N, C-alpha and C positions, 0 to 999 in steps of 0.2 A: 690554491688553498691559503687560508689566512695565516698570518703570523700572530702569535699570541705573546702578550707581554705581562710582566709583573715587575714590581720594583721594591727595593729595600734600602733602608738607611740605617746607620749605626752611629751612636753618639757615645763617646768616651772610650775607656779601655775595655779589654775583653771581659774581665770578671765583674766590674761594677757598672759597665755601660748598659745601654738599652737600645734595642732596635725596633724597627717597624717594617712590616711587610704588607704589600697590597697587591691583590690580583688586578690585572688590567680591566677585567670585566666587572669588578666590584664585588664579587662573591665573598671575598675574604679581605679584611682590613684589620690587622691586629699587631700586637707587640710580641717580641721575643727577647730573651736574655740569655746570659751564659747558663743560668740555672734551668731555663726551659729546654736548653739544648743538651747540657751535659749532666744534669741532675734531675730533680723532681719539681722544678719551679713551674709556675703557671705560665700560660702562653703557649705558643706553638714553636716549631723549629723547622729548619730546612728538611730534615729527614722525615718528619711527619708529613710534610707537604709532598715529598717524593713518594711516600707510601700511598697517600691518597691519590696522587696522579697515576701511579702504577695500577692500583686496584681498579680505578675507574676505567682506565684504558684497556686493561685486560678483560674486564667484564664486557665492554662493548665489542672488543675484537673477537672474543670467544662467541658471542652471540652471532656476529657476522659470519664467522667461520662455520658454525653449526648450520646456519641458514644456507650458506653456499654449498654445504654437503647434503642438503635436502631435509634438514630437520628444523623444527620450529620450537626453539627454546621458550619455556614459560617464564623462567627466572634464572638469572646467573648472579650469584653473590660471591664477591672476592674480598679477601682481606690481604694486606701486605704488611709484613714485619721487616723493617729496615734496621739492620744491625750496624751500629757505629762502634768501631773498636780502634784501639791504638795499634798502629803498625809502624814500627821504627820511630816511635814517639810522635807520630802524626795521626790525628783523628781521621779514620778512613771508613767509608762504607764498604763492608766486607761481604755482606750477604743480604739478599732480599728473599724472604720466604713468602711465596704466594699460596694462599689456601682458597680453593674455589669449590663451591657446591652449585649444582645446576639441576633443574628439573627439565628434562627434555624427552617428551613422549617418543616412543618408537626407536630409541637408540640403545644399543647394548654397551656395556661398560668398556669393552675393548676398543670399540670405535670412538667412544667418548674420550678415552685416555689418549688415543692417537690424535684426535683433533685438538684436545687441550694442550698437549705437548707442542704441537705445531704452532698454536697461538702464542705460547710462551716465547717462542723464537721470533714470531712475526709482529707482535704487538709493538707499536711505535715507541712506547716508553721502554720496553725491554730492549729494543734495538738501540735506543739512546744510551742505555745503561750497560752496554755490552761488556764492559770490563769488569762488571760486578757479577759474582756467582748468584744465579737466581734459581731457587728450587720451586717445585710445584707439587702440591698435594690436592688432587682433584677427586671429588666425590659426586657421582651421579645419584641424584635423589630419586626415590621411587615414587 
């Protein structure tokens, strides 16, 4: 399996400095600042990138798990909310809330919930973030 890379640089002090992040594959190349991370400034931040990675990984993993269980998902939509809170005066990711909706013909809600919960534990990004509490709200679309 391939190894993925990204890189970042930071210039200056924390509050007035500026940073730049770039995905190794070139899909993202942009700036980040203290304000984009801890306030409402423009640009992105590491937590937003983690949210994107988690939502993308979970959607793919759920699709694979549904197929492995004999179902053919038409669409899986996932959003992730990453909470950054102060813990002992240190910024800490304390919670990731996954919200997923999927259209899967022929599955009942109980089976869907079972597979969705298993995917939350098995998704590679969930596994990488194992120290963070991750919640899931899964909705089977009619």
